[in-house]
C-alpha positions as CSV (number, residue, x, y, z in Angstrom):
1,M,-35.2,4.0,-3.5
2,S,-34.7,5.5,-0.1
3,E,-35.3,9.2,0.2
4,Q,-32.9,9.3,3.1
5,T,-29.5,10.8,2.4
6,I,-26.1,10.4,4.1
7,T,-23.5,13.0,4.9
8,A,-20.3,11.5,3.7
9,S,-18.6,11.4,0.3
10,R,-19.3,9.0,-2.5
11,L,-18.4,5.3,-2.5
12,H,-14.6,4.7,-2.5
13,V,-13.4,2.1,-4.9
14,S,-9.8,1.3,-3.9
15,N,-6.9,1.3,-6.4
16,E,-5.1,-1.0,-4.0
17,F,-7.3,-4.0,-4.9
18,D,-5.2,-5.6,-7.7
19,A,-1.9,-5.3,-5.7
20,L,-3.5,-6.9,-2.6
21,M,-4.9,-9.8,-4.7
22,E,-1.4,-10.4,-6.0
23,R,0.0,-10.5,-2.5
24,L,-2.7,-12.8,-1.3
25,D,-2.0,-15.1,-4.3
26,A,1.6,-15.2,-3.1
27,I,0.7,-16.4,0.4
28,T,-2.1,-18.8,-0.6
29,P,0.3,-21.8,-0.6
30,L,1.3,-20.9,2.9
31,L,-2.3,-20.6,4.0
32,K,-3.2,-23.9,2.5
33,A,-0.1,-25.6,4.0
34,N,-0.9,-24.4,7.5
35,A,-4.6,-25.4,7.6
36,D,-4.1,-28.6,9.5
37,A,-1.7,-27.0,12.0
38,N,-4.3,-24.2,12.5
39,E,-6.9,-26.8,13.4
40,A,-4.5,-28.7,15.7
41,G,-3.7,-25.5,17.7
42,G,-7.2,-24.1,17.7
43,R,-6.0,-20.9,16.2
44,L,-4.1,-19.6,13.2
45,T,-0.4,-20.4,13.3
46,P,2.1,-17.6,13.9
47,E,3.2,-18.0,10.2
48,V,-0.3,-17.4,9.0
49,E,-0.9,-14.5,11.3
50,A,2.3,-12.8,10.2
51,A,1.6,-13.4,6.5
52,L,-1.9,-11.9,6.7
53,L,-0.7,-8.9,8.7
54,K,2.3,-8.3,6.3
55,S,0.1,-8.5,3.3
56,G,-1.8,-5.4,4.4
57,A,-5.1,-7.3,4.1
58,Y,-6.4,-6.0,7.4
59,R,-6.4,-2.5,6.0
60,V,-9.2,-3.3,3.5
61,G,-11.9,-2.2,6.0
62,I,-10.1,0.8,7.5
63,P,-11.1,4.3,6.1
64,Q,-8.7,5.8,3.7
65,N,-8.3,8.9,5.8
66,L,-6.9,6.8,8.6
67,G,-4.4,5.0,6.4
68,G,-6.6,2.1,5.2
69,Y,-7.6,0.8,1.8
70,E,-11.3,1.3,2.3
71,F,-12.4,-1.3,-0.2
72,S,-15.9,-1.2,-1.8
73,P,-18.4,-3.9,-0.9
74,R,-17.6,-6.1,-3.9
75,Q,-13.9,-5.7,-3.4
76,V,-14.3,-6.8,0.2
77,I,-16.3,-9.9,-0.9
78,E,-13.6,-10.9,-3.3
79,T,-10.9,-10.5,-0.8
80,I,-12.6,-12.6,1.8
81,E,-13.5,-15.1,-0.9
82,K,-9.8,-15.5,-1.8
83,I,-8.6,-16.1,1.7
84,S,-11.5,-18.4,2.6
85,Y,-10.7,-20.5,-0.5
86,A,-7.2,-21.1,0.9
87,D,-8.5,-22.0,4.4
88,G,-12.0,-21.6,5.8
89,S,-10.8,-20.7,9.3
90,A,-8.3,-18.1,8.1
91,G,-11.0,-16.6,6.0
92,W,-13.4,-16.4,8.9
93,V,-10.8,-14.8,11.3
94,F,-9.9,-12.3,8.6
95,M,-13.5,-11.3,7.8
96,A,-14.3,-10.7,11.4
97,L,-11.2,-8.7,12.2
98,Q,-11.2,-6.6,9.1
99,M,-14.9,-5.7,9.5
100,I,-14.8,-4.9,13.2
101,T,-11.5,-3.0,12.9
102,G,-12.8,-1.0,10.0
103,T,-16.2,-0.1,11.3
104,T,-14.7,0.9,14.7
105,A,-12.4,3.2,12.8
106,A,-15.3,4.7,10.9
107,W,-17.7,5.2,13.8
108,L,-15.4,6.5,16.6
109,G,-14.2,10.1,16.8
110,D,-10.8,11.7,16.6
111,E,-9.5,11.1,20.1
112,A,-10.3,7.3,20.0
113,T,-9.2,6.8,16.4
114,Q,-5.9,8.6,17.1
115,E,-5.2,6.2,19.9
116,L,-6.2,3.1,17.9
117,F,-5.0,4.0,14.4
118,G,-2.6,6.9,14.8
119,G,0.6,4.9,15.3
120,E,2.7,2.8,12.9
121,N,0.7,-0.3,13.8
122,H,-3.1,-0.1,13.9
123,A,-5.3,-1.9,16.3
124,L,-7.0,-5.2,15.5
125,I,-10.4,-5.5,17.0
126,A,-12.6,-8.5,17.6
127,G,-15.7,-9.3,19.7
128,Q,-19.4,-9.9,19.6
129,G,-22.2,-7.5,18.9
130,T,-25.4,-9.6,18.8
131,R,-25.7,-10.5,22.5
132,L,-26.1,-7.5,24.8
133,G,-24.3,-7.0,28.1
134,T,-25.2,-4.2,30.5
135,A,-23.8,-0.8,31.0
136,A,-24.3,1.9,33.6
137,K,-23.8,5.6,32.8
138,V,-21.2,7.3,34.9
139,D,-19.3,10.5,34.7
140,G,-17.3,10.5,31.5
141,G,-18.3,7.1,30.3
142,Y,-19.9,3.8,31.3
143,R,-19.3,0.8,33.6
144,L,-19.5,-2.3,31.4
145,S,-20.4,-5.8,32.4
146,G,-21.4,-9.0,30.7
147,S,-20.5,-12.3,29.1
148,W,-20.3,-12.9,25.3
149,S,-19.6,-15.8,23.0
150,F,-18.2,-16.3,19.4
151,A,-15.4,-13.8,19.6
152,S,-13.8,-14.9,16.3
153,G,-10.2,-13.6,15.9
154,M,-9.8,-12.8,19.5
155,H,-6.4,-14.4,19.7
156,Q,-5.1,-12.0,17.1
157,A,-6.9,-8.9,18.4
158,T,-5.5,-6.1,20.4
159,H,-8.9,-4.7,21.4
160,I,-12.4,-5.8,22.0
161,H,-15.7,-4.6,20.5
162,T,-18.7,-5.6,22.4
163,A,-22.4,-4.6,22.7
164,A,-24.4,-3.7,25.8
165,F,-27.6,-2.0,26.7
166,C,-27.6,1.0,29.0
167,P,-30.9,1.4,30.8
168,D,-29.9,4.9,32.0
169,T,-29.9,6.2,28.4
170,N,-32.1,3.6,26.8
171,Q,-29.5,2.8,24.2
172,A,-27.8,-0.2,22.8
173,L,-24.2,0.7,22.4
174,V,-20.9,-0.8,21.1
175,F,-17.9,-0.4,23.4
176,T,-14.2,-0.6,22.4
177,L,-11.6,-1.5,25.1
178,P,-8.2,-3.1,25.4
179,K,-8.4,-6.9,25.3
180,E,-6.5,-7.1,28.6
181,Q,-9.5,-5.7,30.4
182,A,-11.6,-8.8,29.6
183,T,-11.3,-12.4,30.9
184,L,-10.9,-14.7,28.0
185,I,-12.4,-18.2,28.2
186,D,-10.6,-20.7,26.0
187,N,-13.6,-23.0,25.3
188,W,-13.8,-23.2,21.5
189,D,-14.4,-27.0,21.1
190,V,-16.4,-27.4,18.0
191,M,-17.0,-29.5,14.8
192,G,-15.9,-26.9,12.2
193,L,-14.0,-23.6,12.0
194,R,-11.8,-25.0,14.8
195,A,-9.0,-22.6,14.1
196,T,-11.0,-19.4,14.4
197,G,-10.6,-19.3,18.2
198,S,-14.2,-18.0,18.5
199,I,-14.0,-18.1,22.3
200,D,-16.2,-16.6,25.1
201,Y,-15.2,-13.7,27.2
202,V,-16.3,-11.9,30.4
203,I,-16.1,-8.2,31.3
204,E,-16.8,-7.2,34.9
205,D,-17.5,-3.6,35.8
206,V,-14.9,-2.0,33.5
207,F,-14.9,1.7,32.8
208,V,-15.2,2.6,29.1
209,P,-14.9,6.4,28.1
210,D,-17.7,8.0,26.2
211,N,-15.6,8.5,23.1
212,F,-15.0,4.7,22.8
213,T,-18.7,4.0,22.2
214,Y,-21.2,4.3,19.4
215,E,-24.8,3.2,18.9
216,V,-25.5,-0.3,17.6
217,S,-27.9,1.0,14.9
218,I,-25.4,3.7,13.6
219,M,-25.7,4.5,9.9
220,D,-23.5,7.6,9.7
221,A,-19.7,7.8,9.8
222,L,-17.1,10.1,11.2
223,N,-14.4,8.7,9.0
224,G,-14.4,7.3,5.5
225,G,-16.9,7.2,2.7
226,A,-20.3,5.8,1.9
227,I,-19.6,2.1,2.6
228,Y,-19.8,2.8,6.4
229,H,-23.4,4.0,6.0
230,L,-24.5,0.4,5.6
231,G,-24.6,-0.3,9.3
232,L,-23.3,-3.4,11.2
233,A,-25.8,-5.9,9.9
234,N,-25.1,-5.1,6.2
235,M,-21.4,-5.0,6.7
236,S,-21.6,-8.4,8.3
237,G,-23.5,-9.6,5.3
238,I,-20.7,-8.6,3.0
239,C,-18.3,-10.7,5.0
240,H,-20.3,-13.9,5.3
241,T,-21.1,-13.7,1.6
242,G,-17.4,-13.7,0.7
243,W,-16.7,-16.5,3.1
244,A,-19.4,-18.9,1.8
245,L,-18.4,-18.3,-1.8
246,G,-14.7,-19.0,-1.1
247,V,-15.4,-22.2,0.8
248,A,-17.9,-23.6,-1.7
249,R,-15.5,-22.8,-4.7
250,R,-12.7,-24.6,-3.0
251,L,-14.8,-27.7,-2.4
252,L,-15.9,-27.9,-6.0
253,D,-12.3,-27.5,-7.1
254,E,-11.2,-30.3,-4.7
255,M,-14.0,-32.5,-6.2
256,K,-12.7,-31.7,-9.7
257,G,-9.2,-32.8,-8.6
258,L,-10.5,-36.0,-7.0
259,A,-12.5,-36.9,-10.1
260,G,-9.4,-36.5,-12.2
261,K,-7.6,-39.1,-10.0
262,K,-10.5,-41.5,-9.9
263,T,-11.6,-41.5,-13.6
264,G,-10.9,-44.7,-15.5
265,A,-10.7,-46.9,-12.5
266,P,-13.1,-49.9,-12.4
267,G,-16.5,-48.9,-11.2
268,A,-15.5,-45.2,-10.8
269,T,-18.7,-43.2,-9.9
270,V,-17.1,-40.1,-11.4
271,D,-17.4,-41.8,-14.8
272,T,-21.2,-42.0,-14.5
273,D,-23.7,-39.7,-16.2
274,Q,-25.3,-39.1,-12.8
275,F,-22.0,-37.6,-11.4
276,H,-21.6,-35.5,-14.5
277,A,-25.0,-34.0,-14.1
278,A,-24.6,-33.5,-10.4
279,Y,-21.3,-31.6,-10.9
280,A,-22.9,-29.4,-13.5
281,K,-25.8,-28.6,-11.2
282,A,-23.4,-27.7,-8.4
283,E,-21.5,-25.4,-10.7
284,A,-24.7,-23.7,-11.8
285,T,-25.9,-23.4,-8.2
286,L,-22.7,-21.7,-7.0
287,R,-22.2,-19.5,-10.1
288,S,-25.7,-18.2,-10.2
289,A,-25.7,-17.5,-6.4
290,R,-22.5,-15.5,-6.9
291,A,-23.8,-13.6,-9.9
292,W,-27.0,-12.6,-8.2
293,T,-25.1,-11.5,-5.1
294,M,-22.8,-9.3,-7.1
295,E,-25.8,-7.9,-8.9
296,V,-27.4,-7.0,-5.6
297,W,-24.2,-5.4,-4.4
298,A,-23.7,-3.4,-7.6
299,D,-27.1,-1.9,-7.1
300,N,-26.3,-1.1,-3.5
301,E,-23.0,0.5,-4.4
302,A,-24.8,2.7,-7.0
303,A,-27.2,3.9,-4.3
304,L,-24.4,4.6,-1.8
305,D,-22.5,6.5,-4.5
306,R,-25.5,8.7,-5.0
307,G,-25.4,9.6,-1.3
308,E,-28.5,7.4,-0.4
309,L,-29.1,5.0,2.3
310,L,-30.3,1.6,1.1
311,S,-34.0,1.3,0.8
312,T,-35.9,-1.3,2.7
313,E,-36.2,-3.5,-0.4
314,Q,-32.5,-3.2,-1.0
315,E,-31.7,-4.2,2.5
316,T,-34.1,-7.1,2.1
317,L,-32.4,-8.3,-1.1
318,T,-29.0,-7.9,0.6
319,R,-30.1,-10.3,3.4
320,L,-31.8,-12.6,1.0
321,A,-28.8,-12.8,-1.2
322,L,-26.6,-13.7,1.8
323,N,-29.1,-16.5,2.8
324,N,-29.2,-17.7,-0.8
325,V,-25.4,-17.8,-1.1
326,T,-25.0,-19.5,2.3
327,W,-27.5,-22.3,1.6
328,S,-26.4,-22.6,-2.1
329,A,-22.9,-23.2,-0.8
330,H,-24.2,-25.7,1.6
331,E,-26.0,-27.5,-1.2
332,V,-22.7,-27.6,-3.1
333,T,-20.9,-28.9,0.0
334,M,-23.4,-31.8,0.3
335,A,-23.0,-32.7,-3.4
336,V,-19.2,-32.8,-3.0
337,Y,-19.5,-34.9,0.2
338,K,-21.8,-37.4,-1.7
339,W,-19.6,-37.8,-4.7
340,A,-16.2,-37.7,-2.9
341,A,-17.4,-40.9,-1.1
342,T,-14.9,-42.3,1.4
343,A,-12.4,-39.6,0.5
344,A,-14.6,-37.1,2.4
345,L,-14.4,-39.3,5.6
346,R,-10.7,-39.1,5.9
347,S,-8.7,-36.2,7.4
348,G,-7.9,-33.7,4.6
349,D,-9.1,-30.7,2.8
350,I,-12.6,-32.0,1.8
351,Q,-13.4,-33.1,5.3
352,R,-12.2,-29.9,6.9
353,F,-14.1,-27.6,4.4
354,F,-17.2,-29.8,4.8
355,R,-17.1,-29.3,8.6
356,D,-16.3,-25.6,8.2
357,M,-19.3,-25.0,6.0
358,H,-21.6,-26.7,8.5
359,A,-20.3,-24.4,11.2
360,G,-20.7,-21.3,9.0
361,T,-24.3,-22.0,8.2
362,Q,-25.2,-21.7,11.8
363,H,-24.5,-17.9,11.9
364,I,-27.5,-15.8,12.9
365,T,-27.3,-13.7,9.7
366,S,-28.3,-16.7,7.6
367,G,-30.9,-18.1,10.0
368,P,-34.6,-18.9,9.2
369,V,-36.0,-15.8,10.9
370,V,-34.1,-13.5,8.6
371,L,-35.4,-15.5,5.6
372,Q,-39.0,-15.3,6.9
373,N,-38.7,-11.6,7.3
374,C,-37.4,-11.2,3.7
375,G,-40.4,-13.1,2.4
376,R,-42.8,-11.0,4.4
377,Q,-41.3,-7.7,3.1
378,L,-41.0,-8.8,-0.5
379,A,-44.6,-10.2,-0.5
380,G,-45.9,-6.7,0.4
381,L,-47.0,-7.8,3.9
382,A,-44.8,-5.3,5.7
383,P,-45.3,-2.1,3.8
384,N,-44.1,0.2,6.5
385,A,-41.4,-1.9,8.0
386,R,-37.7,-1.0,8.2
387,W,-34.7,-3.2,9.0
388,V,-33.2,-2.4,12.5
389,F,-30.0,-4.4,12.9
390,L,-31.2,-8.0,12.3
391,D,-34.9,-7.3,12.7
392,L,-37.6,-6.2,10.3
393,Q,-39.7,-3.9,12.4
394,D,-43.0,-2.2,11.6
395,Q,-42.8,1.5,11.9
């Protein structure tokens, strides 16, 4: 275990979880019914946006002392899983907005959080933190410039979170600013996750005050409890885990429904022993990936509750569990595609979730370099290494 300690309170496990799950169950039919319209418009429909906002779901990542629910990691996973089950794009938009909104609330100071979260309606924040723009230090803040991609949820956002390097201070920082100060580029033309609106944006020489910035590698928090000491990379891992689980579960359930319609027909492949075995294997693959992920996060939660930062091995297992969930979900997706046969070719839920999964697997957090670094650490070949954002670096 890590010998490092953190300064905040124990892990908060929210008593709002069950009530929110019930509210999300109530809007699930609406989310499902709007999925095609979401895709057609390249963003969530106003009905979906309003339903998610009214449900209070965006409060799951906001610290309790700022009016949020401050869900624990496993509570966040299950929330994203449920929304993603209804619609992959809605789940992706939600996971991005709730994470960025919540971490911004945790890592900025009083003046900034009062402006963003002090009113009746809190800010919603989207943006990109893996590609760095540039920032110049000036009196009272920074002049920020750059171009960024994959700003999931930007259509729904009120503010932008974006990362840049400041050579004057030799720091990589995250900046928060009103969305109106950026130029949005509506160029999201993709195979899957079409309704996420994960567009590009440009910022040109915009002033951002000091108190609306924090370091990319931050592991401490000014608001909230122990979950915010995971850092951006691990918080992102929570989100993508829930998304992959929800999408894969929906696909398996769609295949089950399709099998019920096809069984008994002449030459039905779903009546073969081969299909029965393949479906059982897909169920085992998804259920075992989910179970191990929850085991990893239970261990992480226990460490956080003791006031510890995650050890290097715990961070490694967290990243490995995400990789395993993502590619297990992909394996399930391919099995469903195979056995759904021509039904998967036509417009509909199976085709859309198939495309969404293939878009989701391309995220950097589930890429081959992360997996390679996990293997290097677990094999004992990086005994002094630590995870710094998405990199395993020798110390």
